[in-house]
C-alpha positions in Angstrom: 131.4 109.1 131.4 128.3 110.9 130.2 127.9 114.6 131.1 124.7 116.6 130.8 125.1 120.0 129.2 124.1 122.8 131.5 121.0 124.7 130.2 121.7 127.9 128.5 120.1 130.9 130.2 117.4 132.5 128.2 117.7 136.2 127.8 114.5 138.0 128.2 113.8 141.1 126.2 111.6 143.7 127.7 109.3 145.5 125.3 107.8 148.9 126.2 104.1 148.7 126.3 102.3 150.8 123.9 98.8 152.0 124.7 96.2 150.3 122.6 92.5 149.8 122.6 92.8 146.0 122.0 92.6 143.6 125.0 95.8 142.1 126.1 96.5 138.5 124.9 96.8 135.9 127.6 98.7 133.3 125.4 102.4 132.7 126.0 104.6 132.7 122.9 107.9 132.0 124.7 109.5 128.7 124.1 110.8 126.8 127.1 114.5 125.8 126.9 115.0 122.2 125.9 117.3 120.0 127.8 117.5 117.5 124.9 121.0 117.0 123.4 121.4 117.8 119.7 121.1 114.8 117.3 124.3 113.2 116.0 125.1 111.1 113.0 125.7 107.3 113.3 129.4 107.5 112.7 129.9 110.4 115.0 128.2 108.5 117.8 131.0 105.9 117.8 133.9 108.3 117.2 135.7 107.4 120.4 135.2 103.6 120.0 138.3 101.5 119.8 139.0 98.9 117.1 138.0 96.1 119.4 134.7 97.8 120.2 134.0 98.3 116.5 134.8 94.7 115.8 132.4 93.6 118.6 129.7 95.8 117.2 130.1 94.3 113.7 129.9 90.7 115.2 126.8 91.7 117.0 125.2 93.1 113.8 126.0 89.9 111.9 124.5 87.8 114.8 121.4 89.9 114.9 120.9 89.4 111.1 121.4 85.7 111.5 118.9 85.5 114.4 116.3 87.4 112.4 116.8 85.1 109.4 116.7 82.0 111.6 113.5 83.1 113.3 111.5 82.8 110.1 112.8 79.2 109.5 112.2 78.1 113.1 108.6 79.5 113.0 107.9 77.7 109.7 109.3 74.4 111.1 107.3 74.8 114.3 104.1 75.6 112.3 104.5 72.5 110.2 105.2 70.4 113.2 102.3 71.7 115.3 99.8 71.6 112.4 100.6 67.9 111.6 100.0 67.0 115.2 103.5 65.6 115.8 104.6 66.3 119.3 
């Protein structure tokens, strides 16, 4: 289902050394190749989704919003109940 992209080989360029009086630098300026996939937009992420999958995603989003809104109300009810000493 998910395939990893094969890393692209990095071409190394060879530079001729020129004689100089300066000491050679020991730091490495080469970047290591990254295996991270490129970022994609939200709509491109679901480009192969069927209509049923999109419907289920929408239902899930609505339920997540309802659960977040209900959590505030439940916490306030529990706070009132626990602070009044009613068990």
